[in-house]
N, C-alpha and C positions, 0 to 999 in steps of 0.2 A: 470127702475124700481125695478132691481135686490137690488138696495141699499133700494130703499123706503120697499121693502117687507122686508129686514134683519133689518130695526131698528125697526120694529115692532115684532120681535123676543124678548125674555127674556135673552136668550144667548149675544146678541150684546150688553144689559147694561149691562153686569158684567163683571166690571172690565174696562169698556171702561175709554180713555183718554183724555185729552184735545186734545190732535193733531186730532184723532180720529173725535171727536166731531165738531173740524173747520174745517175736511173734510167734514162732512154732511152738514152743513151751507152752505159751499162753491159749494158744488155740488145741493143743494135744492132751493139757492135761486133764481135759473133762473126761477123755475117752481111758483115762486109768483106772477107774473104778469097776469098767467092765472086762480088765482082766481075769482069768481064772485062777482065783487064788490056790485051789487045790494043784496046780500046774505051772510051776515056775521055773524056768531052766536058769541058772546061774548064766552071769554074763562078765568073763574076766576080760579087764583092760591091762595095756600095759602101755600107758603113753608117757613120751616122754616132753616136757616142754620145752620150747624153742623160743630163747629171749630176744628180741628185736634190739637196735641200737638205741640206745639212752640219749633221748632229746631236754634240755631244757624248756621248762614250761613256768611262764610269768603266770600268777596266780593274782585275782584282783583280792586285795584284804580290805576289809573293811574296819575304820578307826574304832580303837577301843571302845567298848561300852556301847557299840550299835549293833540292835539285834534286827535284822533284815524285815524277818517274817513281822514281828510287832510294827517296825514303821510301816510296812504294808498295810496291816490291818489298821491302824492310826490314820493312813490315808485315804484307804477305801471308807472309813468312819465319816472324815470329811465331805468326800465327794458324794456320798450318800444326801447329806445337807444340802446339795449344792446343786442337785443335777438339772434345776432348770437355768444354770448360769450362762448366757450366750456363749464363752469358749468351751464348756464342758460339753453344750449340745453338739458343738463342731466336732468334738473327738467321738461323741457316740454317734454322729451321722456322716463319719469319713469326709469332712470339709476340710479343705486345706487351712491348717493354721498359721496366724501371722505371729511375728516376735511380740506384737501385743497381747495375744491370745497367749501366749506361753507365760507371759511377765505377769498378767491376772490366775493363771493358772496357780502361778509358783506364790504369788502373794497371799490366796485361796489357803495354800498349805502353812505358809508363815504365819497368818493372821489365827489360825486354828490352834497353833501350838505344836503342828504335826512332825517338826522336827528344823534344827538349823539348816541354814543355808547348804552348808558343806555336806550336809549329810545327806539332803535332798540332793544336791548334784551329784554326788557319789553312787546313789542308788540309780538316778535316770542315766548316768552315761553307762552304767551296766546294761542297762534295758535299752539303750542307743539314744536316748533323749527323754526331756520332760514328756512328751508328748506319746512317745509310745509306751513309758512306763505308766502314766494315767489311761491310756489305752488298755495295756494290760489287765487292769484293775477293774475300768468299769464293761468290759467289751465293746462293742459293736453292735446297734441297732440292727435286726436282722433285715428291712424292710431296706436299710442302706448296705448292707450287705448283698442281699438280690439285686440292689440298683449296680452297683459297682460291675457285674457279671450280664449285666443286661444287653449291651451289647455285643459280648461274647457270645452269649445265646441266642440273641437274634441274627445275627449274621453267617452262622453254620447251622447245618441239621444234626445233632448228637444222636447216638444211640443211647439205648436203658442206661447201660451201664456208664454208659461219660457222663450223662446227667445226675446220676447216682453220686459220680465221683465229684463232680461241681457241687453238689448240695453238701456233702460231706464236708469240703473246703468251707462251703459258707457256715455251716454249722459251727465251724472252729472257729471262724472270724467272730459269730456272735459270740460264743463264750471267750474267746482269749483276745480280742480286738483287733489281731493281725498275726502274720505268720511269715518265717522266711520259707524264702522258695524249696530250699535243701529239706525242708520238712514233710514235704509231697511225698520224699522217699523213705518214710519211716512210717510206723504203727499211728492211727489207725488207716490211713492211707495205703499200706502195702499191705492190707489183711487177705484182698482179692486176688491181688497180682503182687508178685516179689519185686518187681521191677516198677511200681507205683504207676504213677500217669503216661510213662512209657509203653507201656502195654495197652493202654487205651486211646493215646493221641499220636498215632504212630506219624504223622506229617508233622514235621519240626516246627511249622507258621502255627499249628494249632497250639503245639506245647508253650512255645514262645511268647502267645497271645494270651494264655491261662499265668504264666509266670509275669507277665506284664501288669497284668489289674492287680496281681499280688505289690509288686512294686510302687504302684500307684497308690492302694489302700497305704503301706508303709511311708508313702513319700508326704502322704497329705497328713500323718500322725508327726511326722518329724519337725514340719513346719516349713516354708520357702523363705523364710527369714529368720530361723532361730539362731544363725549365726551373727547375728548382727548384734543380740542381747541376750545372751548366753544366760545358764543356770547361775543363780548368786547374784544376778544384777539389780534383784529388785533394791532399792535403799531401805535402810534399817527404821 
């Protein structure tokens, strides 16, 4: 009912985004079955598309013969066989990766025949780095994700809604390993409030602290010295 009332306001449709509309569609489609089938009033529309200016967008292109999904499957299968590896343990437990850790992880893939250096590098670059690529495959230990937010939770008194939001973020980190701050403004984080965290954390320092935790988690997976020994530097 809150959503139904919200979409009837002018404020909701000012600057509404495609993800927000998709969220509305998903949440309201279950009500369609309750429409009276005997009484249906036709609705006529006469919309005219308004085209925006055209901008050139550079799209990443995988080299010929590379199947990204297949590569991810092979990489995940290899990682599952080495879950006790110290560097992979760091990835799962949100510990900062060193250049040596990244080299060890790349060597793991190369030795297992997952893909050549250039293909691994291309896939990792699309994800933001080898550490983030691996974190997106294996996720993050839930205890580590909760630990990352421990100071945020201990230094402030949160409402039930705010706690639910933080737990939703922790669930996502456990499943996906990391997230960009802008994801806080899309489903499922906007399912209760279309403006996402802005409706819950009205004080700027609180929201900045929340985003700071996500930034720290991402930085740990990228590695403090990853620029020293980039992907593909492992000797053949």
